[in-house]
C-alpha positions as CSV (number, residue, x, y, z in Angstrom):
1,X,-77.0,-79.6,-93.0
2,X,-74.2,-78.6,-90.1
3,X,-72.0,-81.3,-89.6
4,X,-69.4,-81.6,-86.3
5,X,-66.3,-83.6,-87.4
6,X,-64.1,-85.4,-85.5
7,X,-60.3,-84.1,-85.9
8,X,-62.1,-80.7,-84.7
9,X,-61.1,-82.4,-81.2
10,X,-58.1,-82.8,-80.0
11,X,-56.7,-86.2,-80.2
12,X,-57.2,-87.1,-75.8
13,X,-60.6,-85.9,-76.3
14,X,-61.7,-88.3,-79.4
15,X,-59.8,-91.0,-77.3
16,X,-61.9,-90.5,-74.4
17,X,-65.1,-90.8,-76.7
18,X,-64.1,-93.8,-78.0
19,X,-63.4,-95.0,-74.7
20,X,-67.0,-94.5,-74.1
21,X,-68.3,-96.3,-77.0
22,X,-66.0,-99.2,-76.3
23,X,-67.3,-99.2,-72.4
24,X,-70.7,-100.0,-73.8
25,X,-72.1,-95.9,-74.6
26,X,-74.9,-97.7,-76.9
27,X,-76.5,-96.4,-80.5
28,X,-78.1,-93.3,-78.9
29,X,-75.6,-92.2,-77.1
30,X,-74.5,-88.4,-78.1
31,X,-71.9,-85.9,-77.7
32,X,-73.6,-82.9,-76.6
33,X,-73.2,-79.3,-75.0
34,X,-70.1,-77.0,-74.4
35,X,-67.9,-79.1,-76.7
36,X,-70.2,-79.0,-79.7
37,X,-70.7,-75.6,-78.8
38,X,-67.0,-74.5,-78.5
39,X,-66.0,-76.3,-81.7
40,X,-68.3,-74.5,-83.8
41,X,-67.3,-71.4,-82.2
42,X,-63.5,-72.1,-83.6
43,X,-62.2,-72.8,-80.0
44,X,-61.0,-75.7,-78.1
45,X,-63.2,-77.2,-75.9
46,X,-62.0,-78.3,-72.2
47,X,-63.9,-80.8,-71.7
48,X,-66.5,-83.7,-73.7
49,X,-69.9,-84.5,-72.4
50,X,-71.9,-87.8,-73.4
51,X,-75.6,-88.3,-73.1
52,X,-77.2,-91.6,-73.0
53,X,-80.7,-92.5,-72.5
54,X,-79.9,-94.6,-69.1
55,X,-76.9,-96.0,-67.4
56,X,-74.3,-93.2,-67.2
57,X,-72.7,-94.0,-64.0
58,X,-71.9,-97.8,-64.7
59,X,-70.8,-96.3,-68.0
60,X,-68.6,-94.2,-66.5
61,X,-67.2,-96.5,-64.3
62,X,-66.4,-98.9,-67.3
63,X,-64.8,-96.1,-69.0
64,X,-62.7,-95.1,-66.2
65,X,-61.6,-98.8,-66.3
66,X,-60.3,-98.6,-69.6
67,X,-58.2,-95.1,-69.7
68,X,-57.2,-96.0,-65.8
69,X,-58.8,-92.8,-65.1
70,X,-60.9,-92.0,-62.1
71,X,-64.7,-91.9,-62.3
72,X,-66.5,-89.5,-59.8
73,X,-70.4,-90.1,-59.0
74,X,-71.7,-86.1,-59.7
75,X,-75.3,-87.3,-59.0
76,X,-76.8,-90.3,-58.0
77,X,-80.0,-89.0,-58.4
78,X,-80.2,-87.8,-61.6
79,X,-77.3,-90.3,-63.2
80,X,-74.3,-88.4,-63.7
81,X,-70.3,-89.2,-63.0
82,X,-67.1,-87.7,-64.6
83,X,-64.4,-89.6,-65.8
84,X,-61.1,-87.9,-65.2
85,X,-57.9,-88.8,-67.0
86,X,-54.1,-87.7,-66.5
87,X,-53.2,-84.5,-67.3
88,X,-57.1,-83.1,-65.9
89,X,-59.2,-83.8,-68.9
90,X,-63.0,-84.9,-68.1
91,X,-65.5,-86.7,-69.9
92,X,-68.9,-86.2,-68.5
93,X,-71.4,-89.2,-69.0
94,X,-74.9,-87.9,-68.0
95,X,-78.8,-89.6,-68.8
96,X,-81.1,-88.0,-70.6
97,X,-83.1,-85.5,-68.6
98,X,-86.2,-86.8,-70.7
99,X,-87.5,-89.8,-71.8
100,X,-86.2,-89.1,-75.6
101,X,-83.5,-87.0,-76.9
102,X,-85.2,-84.1,-78.0
103,X,-86.8,-83.8,-74.2
104,X,-83.3,-84.0,-72.8
105,X,-81.7,-81.3,-75.3
106,X,-85.2,-78.8,-74.3
107,X,-84.1,-79.3,-70.8
108,X,-80.9,-77.8,-71.0
109,X,-79.8,-74.3,-70.3
110,X,-79.2,-72.7,-73.2
111,X,-80.0,-72.7,-77.1
112,X,-75.9,-72.8,-77.9
113,X,-75.6,-75.8,-75.3
114,X,-78.6,-77.6,-76.5
115,X,-76.9,-79.4,-79.3
116,X,-76.1,-82.8,-80.2
117,X,-74.2,-85.0,-82.0
118,X,-74.7,-88.7,-82.9
119,X,-71.5,-90.4,-81.1
120,X,-71.6,-93.9,-83.3
121,X,-71.6,-92.1,-86.6
122,X,-68.9,-89.3,-85.5
123,X,-66.6,-92.3,-84.7
124,X,-67.5,-94.2,-87.5
125,X,-67.2,-91.7,-90.3
126,X,-65.5,-88.9,-88.5
127,X,-68.0,-86.8,-88.8
128,X,-72.1,-86.4,-88.1
129,X,-74.8,-84.2,-88.3
130,X,-76.0,-81.9,-85.6
131,X,-79.2,-82.2,-84.0
132,X,-80.3,-78.8,-83.0
133,X,-83.7,-78.5,-82.1
134,X,-83.9,-75.1,-80.3
135,X,-82.2,-73.0,-83.1
136,X,-78.6,-72.9,-81.4
137,X,-76.7,-73.0,-84.5
138,X,-78.7,-70.0,-85.2
139,X,-78.2,-68.5,-82.1
140,X,-74.7,-69.2,-82.1
141,X,-74.4,-67.3,-85.5
142,X,-76.2,-64.2,-84.4
143,X,-74.1,-64.6,-80.9
144,X,-77.0,-64.4,-79.4
145,X,-78.1,-66.1,-75.7
146,X,-81.6,-67.6,-75.0
147,X,-82.8,-70.5,-72.7
148,X,-83.4,-73.7,-74.2
149,X,-87.0,-73.5,-73.0
150,X,-89.3,-72.2,-71.1
151,X,-88.6,-72.5,-67.1
152,X,-85.4,-74.0,-67.4
153,X,-83.6,-70.9,-65.7
154,X,-86.6,-71.3,-63.2
155,X,-86.0,-75.0,-62.8
156,X,-82.3,-74.2,-61.7
157,X,-81.4,-70.6,-60.6
158,X,-77.6,-71.4,-61.1
159,X,-78.1,-71.0,-64.8
160,X,-78.8,-67.3,-64.2
161,X,-75.4,-67.0,-62.8
162,X,-73.9,-69.3,-65.9
163,X,-75.7,-66.9,-68.4
164,X,-73.3,-64.1,-67.1
165,X,-70.2,-66.9,-67.7
166,X,-71.2,-67.4,-71.3
167,X,-71.6,-63.9,-72.2
168,X,-68.0,-63.3,-70.8
169,X,-66.5,-66.3,-72.1
170,X,-68.3,-66.6,-75.1
171,X,-69.0,-63.1,-76.3
172,X,-72.4,-63.6,-76.6
173,X,-75.4,-61.1,-75.8
174,X,-78.5,-62.0,-73.5
175,X,-81.6,-61.0,-75.7
176,X,-83.8,-58.9,-74.1
177,X,-86.6,-61.5,-72.9
178,X,-83.6,-64.1,-72.2
179,X,-82.4,-61.1,-69.7
180,X,-85.5,-60.3,-68.0
181,X,-85.7,-64.4,-67.3
182,X,-82.2,-63.9,-65.7
183,X,-83.7,-61.6,-63.9
184,X,-86.4,-63.9,-62.4
185,X,-84.5,-66.6,-61.9
186,X,-81.7,-64.8,-60.1
187,X,-84.1,-64.3,-57.1
188,X,-83.8,-67.8,-56.6
189,X,-79.9,-68.4,-56.3
190,X,-80.5,-68.4,-52.3
191,X,-81.8,-72.2,-52.6
192,X,-79.4,-73.4,-55.0
193,X,-76.4,-75.4,-53.3
194,X,-73.2,-73.0,-52.1
195,X,-70.8,-75.1,-53.8
196,X,-72.4,-74.9,-57.4
197,X,-72.4,-70.9,-57.1
198,X,-69.1,-71.2,-55.7
199,X,-67.5,-72.9,-59.1
200,X,-69.5,-70.6,-61.3
201,X,-68.1,-67.3,-59.6
202,X,-65.0,-68.8,-59.8
203,X,-64.9,-68.7,-63.1
204,X,-65.7,-65.3,-63.5
205,X,-62.8,-64.4,-61.1
206,X,-59.8,-66.4,-63.1
207,X,-61.6,-64.3,-66.3
208,X,-59.1,-61.3,-68.1
209,X,-62.2,-58.9,-67.6
210,X,-63.5,-59.8,-64.4
211,X,-64.7,-56.1,-63.5
212,X,-67.3,-56.2,-66.8
213,X,-68.7,-59.4,-66.1
214,X,-69.2,-58.7,-62.3
215,X,-70.9,-55.4,-64.0
216,X,-73.3,-57.5,-66.3
217,X,-73.7,-59.7,-63.3
218,X,-74.7,-56.6,-61.1
219,X,-76.9,-54.6,-64.1
220,X,-78.9,-58.7,-64.2
221,X,-79.4,-58.9,-60.4
222,X,-77.1,-61.9,-59.9
223,X,-74.8,-60.1,-57.9
224,X,-76.9,-59.0,-55.4
225,X,-78.4,-62.3,-55.0
226,X,-74.9,-64.4,-55.2
227,X,-73.7,-61.3,-52.2
228,X,-76.5,-59.6,-50.6
229,X,-73.9,-57.2,-49.0
230,X,-73.0,-55.2,-52.1
231,X,-76.6,-53.7,-51.7
232,X,-75.3,-51.3,-48.9
233,X,-72.3,-50.4,-50.8
234,X,-74.0,-49.1,-53.4
235,X,-75.9,-46.8,-51.5
236,X,-73.1,-45.2,-49.4
237,X,-71.3,-42.2,-51.0
238,X,-67.6,-41.5,-50.0
239,X,-65.9,-37.9,-49.1
240,X,-63.5,-36.4,-51.3
241,X,-60.8,-37.4,-52.7
242,X,-63.1,-40.6,-53.7
243,X,-65.4,-39.4,-57.1
244,X,-67.5,-43.0,-56.6
245,X,-69.9,-44.7,-54.1
246,X,-68.3,-47.7,-52.8
247,X,-69.9,-50.4,-55.2
248,X,-68.7,-48.1,-58.0
249,X,-65.0,-47.7,-56.0
250,X,-65.0,-51.4,-55.8
251,X,-65.4,-52.5,-58.9
252,X,-63.2,-49.8,-60.4
253,X,-60.5,-51.7,-57.9
254,X,-61.5,-55.4,-59.6
255,X,-61.2,-53.6,-62.7
256,X,-57.4,-52.0,-61.7
257,X,-56.9,-55.7,-60.6
258,X,-57.5,-57.2,-63.9
259,X,-55.5,-54.2,-65.8
260,X,-52.8,-55.2,-63.3
261,X,-52.5,-59.0,-63.8
262,X,-52.9,-58.5,-67.6
263,X,-49.3,-55.8,-67.5
264,X,-47.4,-57.4,-64.4
265,X,-44.2,-56.4,-66.4
266,X,-45.2,-52.8,-66.1
267,X,-44.1,-53.1,-62.3
268,X,-40.4,-53.7,-63.1
269,X,-38.1,-55.3,-61.9
270,X,-41.4,-57.3,-60.2
271,X,-43.2,-58.8,-63.1
272,X,-41.8,-62.3,-63.1
273,X,-41.9,-62.7,-59.6
274,X,-45.6,-61.3,-59.4
275,X,-46.3,-63.4,-62.2
276,X,-45.4,-66.5,-60.4
277,X,-46.9,-65.6,-57.0
278,X,-50.8,-64.7,-58.3
279,X,-50.5,-68.1,-59.9
280,X,-50.4,-69.9,-56.6
281,X,-53.0,-72.3,-56.5
282,X,-54.9,-71.8,-53.2
283,X,-57.2,-75.2,-53.8
284,X,-60.5,-76.2,-55.0
285,X,-59.3,-74.8,-58.2
286,X,-58.9,-71.0,-56.8
287,X,-55.6,-69.1,-57.6
288,X,-54.1,-65.9,-56.2
289,X,-55.0,-64.2,-58.6
290,X,-58.6,-64.6,-58.2
291,X,-58.5,-63.9,-54.0
292,X,-56.8,-60.5,-55.4
293,X,-59.9,-60.1,-57.2
294,X,-62.3,-61.2,-54.9
295,X,-60.6,-59.0,-52.3
296,X,-60.8,-55.6,-54.5
297,X,-64.5,-56.7,-54.6
298,X,-65.0,-56.9,-50.7
299,X,-61.9,-54.2,-49.4
300,X,-64.6,-51.9,-47.9
301,X,-67.5,-54.1,-47.6
302,X,-68.2,-52.9,-44.4
303,X,-67.7,-49.2,-44.8
304,X,-71.6,-48.9,-44.9
305,X,-71.9,-49.9,-41.4
306,X,-69.0,-47.9,-40.2
307,X,-70.0,-44.8,-41.9
308,X,-70.0,-42.1,-39.3
309,X,-69.7,-38.3,-39.7
310,X,-67.5,-36.8,-36.8
311,X,-67.0,-33.0,-36.5
312,X,-68.1,-32.3,-40.1
313,X,-65.8,-35.3,-41.6
314,X,-67.2,-38.7,-42.8
315,X,-65.4,-41.2,-41.2
316,X,-65.9,-45.3,-41.4
317,X,-63.4,-46.3,-38.4
318,X,-62.3,-50.0,-38.0
319,X,-63.8,-50.9,-42.1
320,X,-60.6,-52.7,-42.3
321,X,-61.1,-55.4,-39.0
322,X,-64.9,-55.3,-39.4
323,X,-64.5,-55.9,-43.5
324,X,-62.3,-58.7,-42.9
325,X,-64.4,-60.6,-40.7
326,X,-67.2,-60.1,-43.2
327,X,-65.4,-60.9,-45.9
328,X,-64.5,-64.3,-44.0
329,X,-67.9,-64.6,-43.5
330,X,-69.0,-64.5,-46.9
331,X,-66.1,-67.0,-48.0
332,X,-67.5,-69.7,-45.6
333,X,-71.2,-69.1,-46.7
334,X,-70.1,-69.6,-50.0
335,X,-67.8,-72.4,-49.4
336,X,-64.9,-70.9,-51.1
337,X,-61.2,-73.0,-50.4
338,X,-60.2,-72.0,-47.0
339,X,-56.5,-70.5,-48.2
340,X,-58.6,-68.6,-50.1
341,X,-60.4,-67.2,-47.6
342,X,-57.4,-66.5,-45.2
343,X,-55.9,-64.6,-48.0
344,X,-58.6,-62.3,-48.7
345,X,-59.8,-61.8,-45.2
346,X,-55.8,-61.1,-44.3
347,X,-55.6,-58.6,-47.3
348,X,-59.0,-56.7,-46.4
349,X,-57.5,-56.9,-42.7
350,X,-54.6,-54.7,-43.6
351,X,-55.1,-52.8,-46.8
352,X,-55.0,-49.3,-45.1
353,X,-51.6,-50.5,-43.7
354,X,-49.5,-49.5,-46.8
355,X,-51.3,-46.0,-46.8
356,X,-50.6,-45.4,-42.9
357,X,-46.6,-46.1,-43.6
358,X,-46.5,-43.9,-46.3
359,X,-47.8,-40.8,-44.5
360,X,-44.9,-41.1,-42.4
361,X,-41.9,-39.4,-43.7
362,X,-39.9,-42.5,-43.3
363,X,-40.3,-45.8,-42.6
364,X,-38.4,-47.0,-39.8
365,X,-37.1,-50.7,-39.9
366,X,-39.4,-51.7,-37.0
367,X,-42.5,-50.2,-39.1
368,X,-42.0,-52.4,-42.4
369,X,-40.8,-55.3,-40.2
370,X,-43.8,-55.5,-38.2
371,X,-45.7,-54.9,-41.7
372,X,-44.2,-58.2,-43.2
373,X,-44.5,-59.8,-39.9
374,X,-48.6,-59.2,-40.1
375,X,-49.2,-59.7,-43.5
376,X,-46.5,-62.7,-44.5
377,X,-46.9,-64.7,-47.7
378,X,-49.7,-62.0,-48.5
379,X,-47.4,-59.2,-48.5
380,X,-47.3,-59.1,-52.6
381,X,-51.2,-59.4,-52.8
382,X,-52.0,-56.7,-50.8
383,X,-49.3,-54.1,-52.5
384,X,-51.3,-55.0,-55.8
385,X,-54.5,-54.0,-54.1
386,X,-53.3,-51.1,-52.6
387,X,-52.5,-50.0,-56.5
388,X,-55.9,-50.9,-57.8
389,X,-57.6,-49.4,-54.9
390,X,-55.7,-46.0,-54.8
391,X,-56.3,-46.0,-58.8
392,X,-60.1,-46.7,-58.0
393,X,-60.2,-43.2,-56.0
394,X,-60.6,-40.9,-58.8
395,X,-60.9,-43.8,-61.7
396,X,-56.9,-43.4,-62.8
397,X,-55.0,-46.1,-64.5
398,X,-53.0,-48.5,-61.9
399,X,-50.1,-48.7,-64.1
400,X,-50.2,-44.8,-63.5
401,X,-50.5,-44.9,-59.5
402,X,-47.6,-47.4,-59.5
403,X,-45.1,-44.6,-61.4
404,X,-45.9,-43.0,-58.0
405,X,-46.5,-45.3,-55.4
406,X,-43.2,-45.2,-53.4
407,X,-44.1,-47.3,-50.3
408,X,-45.3,-50.0,-52.5
409,X,-42.3,-50.1,-54.7
410,X,-40.4,-49.9,-51.2
411,X,-42.2,-52.8,-49.4
412,X,-42.2,-55.0,-52.5
413,X,-38.3,-54.5,-53.1
414,X,-37.9,-55.5,-49.0
415,X,-39.9,-58.5,-49.2
416,X,-37.3,-61.2,-50.3
417,X,-34.2,-59.4,-47.9
418,X,-37.0,-60.1,-45.3
419,X,-38.1,-63.3,-46.1
420,X,-34.6,-64.4,-46.0
421,X,-34.3,-63.1,-42.4
422,X,-37.2,-65.0,-41.5
423,X,-35.4,-68.7,-42.8
424,X,-32.3,-68.2,-40.5
425,X,-32.5,-70.4,-37.2
426,X,-33.6,-68.4,-34.2
427,X,-31.0,-67.3,-31.3
428,X,-33.1,-68.2,-28.4
429,X,-35.8,-71.0,-28.1
430,X,-38.8,-71.5,-25.3
431,X,-36.3,-73.8,-22.8
432,X,-33.5,-70.9,-23.0
433,X,-36.3,-68.3,-21.9
434,X,-37.9,-70.4,-19.6
435,X,-34.6,-71.0,-18.2
436,X,-33.6,-67.3,-17.6
437,X,-36.4,-66.0,-16.5
438,X,-37.6,-69.0,-14.6
439,X,-41.0,-69.3,-16.4
440,X,-43.6,-72.4,-17.1
441,X,-44.8,-72.3,-21.0
442,X,-47.3,-69.5,-21.3
443,X,-48.0,-66.1,-23.2
444,X,-45.3,-64.5,-21.5
445,X,-42.6,-67.2,-23.2
446,X,-44.3,-66.7,-26.7
447,X,-44.2,-62.4,-25.9
448,X,-40.6,-62.9,-25.1
449,X,-39.4,-64.9,-28.3
450,X,-41.2,-62.6,-30.3
451,X,-39.1,-59.9,-29.0
452,X,-35.9,-62.0,-29.3
453,X,-36.8,-62.9,-33.2
454,X,-37.7,-59.1,-34.2
455,X,-34.4,-58.0,-32.4
456,X,-32.7,-60.5,-34.4
457,X,-34.0,-59.4,-37.8
458,X,-33.4,-56.2,-37.4
459,X,-29.8,-57.0,-36.9
460,X,-29.8,-55.9,-33.4
461,X,-28.5,-58.3,-31.7
462,X,-26.4,-61.3,-33.2
463,X,-25.9,-64.3,-31.0
464,X,-27.8,-66.1,-28.0
465,X,-25.9,-64.0,-25.5
466,X,-26.8,-60.5,-26.5
467,X,-30.7,-61.9,-27.2
468,X,-31.0,-62.8,-24.0
469,X,-29.1,-59.5,-22.4
470,X,-31.6,-58.1,-24.9
471,X,-35.0,-59.7,-23.6
472,X,-33.3,-58.6,-20.1
473,X,-33.6,-54.6,-20.9
474,X,-37.2,-54.8,-21.3
475,X,-40.3,-54.3,-19.6
476,X,-42.3,-56.7,-18.0
477,X,-44.4,-57.1,-20.8
478,X,-47.9,-58.9,-21.0
């Protein structure tokens, strides 16, 4: 009989389980789900889950008091709460999803998650037998992914998206029958709370091989259920030098981002700088690396609606501008963190700018300044996307593209210099401008200040008097 050993959990997890027992979990309490599965797979379990016949929320509150943590009620109606302790470790406590443990396990998503270990024997003896009524242990051994029971995917369509995540993170594979069930359940994703979909999507966007996971989601009908906007992308052909339709190109761009993020040292001498940048939190558990991959997926989202044939050539007028609005709408619909939405929107809006700059013989100081001014702190995100986007035109490696992408290297190299210039105090202020030109507060004052700041940052004026004299020389402006 298979057993779970307590010493296979990290000490902090074992301490949380002891706290739950001391808080009155009861003799019928069990450790369930991912922690059991991950120990069997010899993975480090991120969090632990305990199920009790009833009283989960009250138990979680008592447990939080014992460990000086925080209790968060996840679902008052179904009896689910989370204990969060210092360092981010969590213990989820839930009521049985049926009258018995067997009923609870049969109602879970997949057999590999329908595993339980009695809490009291585990703590008392350091090991306990694994309860496995649905065949999860055999499925783990065979690397199979199957629903725990009939109808469990239809009951909660989010499990269709979770299936993609489990395949990608655990190296499991849906059985043919299970894959059909996932496709059927995916049709119901539209009625799932956006916040729950968002949380699963963010996990996919943080994977080392996000593109592979998104392709699997697409093959199962899950990606289109989450983002219906991809369907027109699939049907939109592109002219040479593009080799792929818009969706395939976009998925390859995501794959390019995967590759870049895994090999940032190859972008010498910017590897350390970029690594710190893409790890920056954007709120809600999202980081810049995830926003980069989402921007790669959506950077051409509006090509289908902007496709025109002009003089025998296929053009996509303003797909960057319209696409930025579309990307924001998608982010808001999925309840993504606002900072993440803003990054994706800005990167999509300006993803053609470096290419346009590259077409010039030389990048003028003013053009470079205005590029940095408009893209600001998202400059490096945009330049990484440009590498992935350019490579995805033909299916090349973005690391090869880097070696010949002089404009990207130039713009990366000027970023620190530009940021340093922006930190210097402004030579003129609003009151200086209003006094000089007898103006009231309004748009013209802002325009004049922007012109003065640009001249200052470009080194064309060195003091207040020169800045005001420069403004005197300008046309009236808006």
